[in-house]
N, C-alpha and C positions, 0 to 999 in steps of 0.2 A: 189862418183862422185863430182867433183869440180864445184862450181857455184859461181856467183857474188851476193853479198848482199849489198844493200845500207845501209851503216853504219851511214851516216850522210849527211845532206843537209845544205847548207849555201848560203846567198845571200847578195848583196851589191848594194846600189843605191847612185849615186852622191847627194851631198847636194842641189845643185841648182835645183829648180823646175820651170818649164815653164807651166803656166796654159793656158787654151784656151783663156781667156781674154787677157793675155799677147801676145798671138799669133796674136790677132787682130791688134796690133801695128806693127807687122812684115810683114804680108802678108794680102791680101784681103780675109778675112774669118770672121766667127763669132762663138761664143761658141755654139749656137744652131745648126749651120750647121755641126760642127764637131761631136757633141754629136749624132745627128740624124743619121749620116752616118757611124759612127765608134764606138760610145759608149765611146770614150776617153774624159776625163776631164782634164788631165794634164800628163806631162811626166818629167823625170829627165834628166838633161843635164850635161855632164862632164865639169868641170871647166878648166881654162887655166892651162896647165901643168899636167892635170890629164889624164892618158892614159889608154887604154884597159887593159894593164898589171896591173895597179894599182887596177882597179876594180876587176879583176880576182884574184889577190893576196888576197884582203880583203875578197872576197867570199870564197876562198879556206881555209883561216884561220878559218873562222866561221864554215865551213863544218867539218874541222878536229876537232875543239872543240866539235861540236855536236856528232862526232863519238868517242870521247874520245881518239883520237890519236894525234900524232904530226908529223912534217915534216919528221923526221927521219924514219918513218914507210913507207913513200911513195916510190914506185919504178917505177911509171909510171904516167905521166901527159899527158892527151889528151885534148887539148883546141880547142874549136870550136869558130871561129870568121871570120867575113868578113871585119873587120876593125882592122887589126894588128897594133901594134906600128910602125913597120918598114916592108919594103918589105921582108927583112930577117935580122937577124935570126928569127926563129919562136917565136911568143909571148910566147908560152909554156916554152921555154928555159929561157926567161926573168923572168917569174913567178918562175921557178925552182930556179933561182939565188936569187930572192927576198925572197923566203921561206928558203933559205939556204940549199937546197937539192943538194947533190953532187953525189948521186947514181941514178941508173936507167936511163930511157929515157924520153924525153919530145918532143912532136911535135904538130903541129896544124892540124886541119881538116877544110875544107872549103866547107860547104854545106848551107851557109847562114842561113835562119830561121830554117832549118832542122838540123843544125849543132850539137845541143846537142844530138839528137837521133843518129846521125852518130858517134859522139864521144863515146856515151854510148855503142853502139854496138861494136865499135872497142875495147874499154877497156874490155868489157865483154868477147870478144873472146880471148884477151891476157890472161885474168885470167883463162878461161876455158881450155886453152891449156898449162897452167903452166908457162907462160912467165912473169907473174906479180902476186904479192900477195896483193898489196894495190895500187889502182889507184885513182888519182884525175881526175874527169871528169868535165870540166869547159865550160860554155857558157858565153862569155863576148863580149860586143860591145860598141863602141862609134859611133853609126850611125849618130849622129849630125854632124860629120866631113865630111860625104859624101852627105849631103842633099843640094839641091838647095832651098835656103830659099826664092826664088821668085816663087816657084812652089807650090801652095796651095793644090794640089791634093796629094802631097807626104810629104811635110815638117811637116804637122800637125800630121802625123801618128806615127812617130818614136821617140824613146827615148833611153837613155843609161843605162846600168846596167850590172850586172854579177850574175851568180848563179853557184854553184858547188855541186857535189856529191862525196862522198868518197865510193869507191867500195872495198870490202874486199873479199878475197878468202875463201870460206867455203866448208866443206865437208858434203854431205848429199843429201837431196831432193832438186833439183833445183827449185821446185815449191815454195820454201821459199825465192827466190830472184828474179833476172831478169829471167823471164820465156821464153820470146820470143821477138825478134826484127824483124822488117820487113822494109827494105829500098828499095826505088825505085828512078829512075831519068829518065828524058827524055829531052835531049838537043834540041829537035825541038822547044821548047817553050821559049828559052832563051831571045828572043826579047820582051817578055811580062813583064819581070822583070829583070833588069840588071843595072850595073853601066857603064857609057859611058867613062871610062878611065881605064888605066892599064899600067904597065911598058913596056910591049912589043908593045901593040897596039898604045898607044898615049903618052907614057912617062909622064903621069899625073895620079892623083888619080881619077878624074872624079866625077860625081854626079849620084845619084840613079834615074832611070827612070822606070815608071810602067804604064801599061795599066790596071787600076784598075778593070774595069768590067770583063775583060777576066780572070784576076787572081782570082777574086771571084768565077767565074763559075767553073774553074778548081779546085780550092781549095776545095770546098764542095764535088765535085764528087770524086776526087782522095783521099782525106783524109778519107772520109767515106768508100771508097773501101778498103783502106789499113787497116783500123781498123777492118772491117768485116773479111778480109782475115786473119789477125793476130789472131783474136779471134777463127776462125775456125781451124787454124793451132795448136793453143794451146788447143783446145777442151773445150773452155769456151764460155758460152752464154753471149752476150752483157748485158743482164739483170742482170747477176750475178756480174758484175763489180761494185765495190763500188764507185770509183771516176774516173772522166775523167779530165786529165790535158792537155789541148791543148796549142799549140802555140798561143800566145795572139796577133793575127794580127788585128782583127776587131770583134766587138761583133756580127755583122751580120753573119760573117763566123762561129763563135762559135755556134750560134743559128741554123744556116742552117744545120750544120753537126749533131747537136743533134736531130733536127727534122727529118732528113733523116734516122737516125738510131733508132728513138724512145727513145732517152735518156732523162729522166726527167731533166729539167734545174737545179734543185737543186743539181744534181750530177756533174755538170760541174763547175770546178774551173775557175773563171774569175777574172783577175787582170788588164785587159786592160784599165779600166777607170782610174786607178791610175798610170800606168806605160807606157801606149802606147805600141807600137810594139818595143820590144827590141831584135828582131831577135833571135839569138842563145841563148840569156840569158833568154828568156821569160818563157820557161818551168820550169827550176829550180827556177826562181823567184816565179812563181805561186805555185810550189810544196812546197817551203819553207814557203810561206804565209799560205798555207792550213795546214801545220804542226804546225806553230806557233799559229794559231787561234783554233787549236784543232779538225779540221775537219778530216784530214788524220791522222790515228793512226796506230801503229804497227799491222801488220797482214792484213791490208786492201789491196784489189786488185785494182791496179791503172793502167789505160791505158793512155799513152801519145801519142800525135800525132802532126805532123807539115807538112807544105809545104813551100818551099823556092825557090828563084830564081834558074833557071837551066833548067827545074824544078827539084827540089829534093823533096822527101816527104817520109813519113814513120810513123811507130808507134812502141811503145814498151810496153810490158805488164810486170808488176813487182808486186811482193808481198812485200809491204813495211814492 
């Protein structure tokens, strides 16, 4: 049986750092207000001329190095982003060119903060059905480009960054790789988290808009439900999972989900304080951090989860 194995993880953050104290000079807010409500201390911001594809390419190179592979091995790129370089072509094809890859296919998926999970599930299915042997799965965002910097309820939350995973086709027991993925969406809630611009509707890029309290309520219930359903599908008890790598939206959401499922806080990987909400990039950024600091090790059972605008949400269970 063919299954997908995570052969390597890589991440990249822009050099520019925007602290909560610096935010005080931009919008009416305070370090204490941001920390108390979100857990965020700082975020990274892409520089002038630094695009989503640049962040994605840097993360992809690091993931390939971690996997002991090079660009010539890759035959599929699935890139999750809500902030592409251009309306078209797909940012994945720009990354493909920057990596010097001439073979295979490359395309974007758009599921906002759930994007990495959607991209992971897509690449996993390509590999399982024999249409790819080595896939780059990337989550990359420059959310700073779509923020309204006068809206203190949203502009303090987000940052820029990228993370990538290399998936390789392996033969044997699928319990040694990506075990199960679970994806959901419900377009009835689109007005709770959206961008008020787009090529067809307004011929503009627009800015992010969010009803924070409503998003929080849905996030905790929908994410917890997806995680429980996925664990049941996989025949795994939540208590037996070694690490939980959630989308880094808000520390309160992370704690709310862990409390609802009875997950010890020490099992939850949290990077939101240092990165803010990097949307599709947040899960691989957190995964990379936990590998780098020695928490996540080979053989560990890891559950990832996210909710994004749309709403889209889901979870993925992997044996790293």
